[in-house]
N, C-alpha and C positions, 0 to 999 in steps of 0.2 A: 366278472367285469372288472373287478379290481385288478385282476391280473392282466387283462388285455390292455389296460391303460398304461401299465408299467412296461408291457412288452412293446407297445407302439412307440413309447418314448425312447426306448433303448434302440430301436431300429432306425430312428431318425439320424441322419448324418450329423456328426458333430459340427459345431460352429467353427468357422475358420479362425485361426489365430491371426491377429493382425500382424502385419509386417513389423519387424524390429526397427527401431530408430537407429541411426548410426551412433557409434559409441561416442561418449563425451571425450573431450580432449583430456590429457593427463593433468591432474591437479598440481599447480605450482606450489612451491614451498612458501609458507607464510613468512611475514616479516620477522617474527620471533625465532622461527627456525633458521632463517638466514643470518640475522644480526643479534640474536639474543645474547651471546657471550660478549659481544662488543658493548652492548648496552650495560651489562652487568659490570664489566671492567670500567667503563666510563663513569658509572654511578659510584663505584668504589673510589675511583680517583677523585671525583668531585667531593664526596663525603670526607675523604682524607684531607683534601685541600681546605675545606671549610673548618675541619677540626684543627688543622695546623694554624689557620688564621685566628681562631678563637683562642688557642693556647698562646699564640704570640701576642695578641692584644691584652690578654689577662695576666701576662707574666709580671712578676714583681719587678719594679723599677728600683734602681739604686737611688737612695734618698740622700741628698747632701744636707747635713744638719749644720746650720751656721753656728759659729762659736758664740758664746754669750756676749763677747765684746762686739761682734758684728751685729747681733740682734739689738743690743743697746744703742749702738751708733745709728743703726737704721731707724729705730723708733725715735731717737732724739732728733735726727735730721728731719723727720717728718714734721716735728714741732717747731722748727727753727723760725719760720715766718709768721707764727701765730702771735697775737698780742699776749703780753704777760699778764695773766690774771690768776685767780685762785685755782681754777681748773687746770691750767697749764702747769703751775708750780706743783700741784698735787700729782699730776701725771709724771712730771720729770722726776720727782722724788721717788715715786713708785718704780719707775724704770731703773733708777740708780740702785735702789735697794734690791730689786730682783737680780740685777747684774751681780752685785756684791755677794748675795746669797748663793748664786749658782757658781761663782768663781771660787769662793772660799769653802764651798760645800757645807754651809751652815744649815741647820734645820729650817725647813720652810714654814716656820711658825710666824704669825703676825706679831712683830715686836714693835714696841714704842720706839721713838727715836733715841731715848736715853738707853734702853736695853740694847738697841742695835749698835749704838756707839760703844757700849761696854763690850759687846760681843766682838766688834771689829777691833778694838784695842787689845783684846785677848788673843788675837791671831798672831802667831809668831812670823808668818810669812809676809805680813803687811808692816811696812815701816811705820813707826809711831807718828811721825809728822803727817804721813799720808792718811793714817787712820783718824788723826785729829782733824785734818782738813775736811775729810769726808763727813765726819760727825758734825763739824761746825756748819758745813753747807746744809746738811739735812735739818739741823736746828734752825738755821735762818729760813729754810723753806717752811718749816712749821710755824715760825713766827709770822712769816708773810701770809701763810694760808689762814691762820686763825686770828690775825690782828683785826680789830674792829675797823680800822682804816688802814689802807695799804700805804706803806712808806712812799715818799716822793721819789726816791731813787729806785732804779730798776735793779732787780736781783741778778739778772743775766742768767737765769736758771739753766737754759739749754746749753749755753756756751760753757758755763762752769761745770755742768754735769759731763759734757763731752771731754773737757779737760781732765776731770777726775778719772773718767774711764781710761783715757790715754795714759795717765800717770799710774793707775793701778795695773794696766796691761804692761807697762814698761817695767814695773817692779816685780812682776811675776817671773818665776824661773821658766825657761823654755820647756814646752811640752814635747816629749819625744814620742813619736808614733812607733809602737813596737813592730808594726808591719813594715814600715819603711826602714827601720834600723836593721831588720833581719836580712 
């Protein structure tokens, strides 16, 4: 019986294969297959442009350093319209001392006015009259700053300091720039 069931199944006609569907159209190339190399080149150009902009923005700039005389004049000009009081006189004397220290290449130590005056008079490149005038001006500034009552007459600190800067600049030998001379 077992054999007869298998025999009868084998004798049955096979089922019909369904009809085939028509073939699909050909697959088109994808976007990356068509334009991949253009995208890569465009990305490289964009990254190169961004890198160039970053390098250009971060490049070191030429810095113009103002001379000590220009710095002193500028600082003193800012103080010209202020009322003359202890703070102004102290600021003016500090600006003048800083200028003289940088021009004469003196050590940047904090010197008293008497020590500063002696150091200034010991400099051969400064005329003795100009050294004395600068020392006298700084002494008068100290007297004005530390006096219990301010004198009735004005010290004219800003104008006198500007005049001393001009005189010190005029007495200095000209500086020759080695790059320009070559």
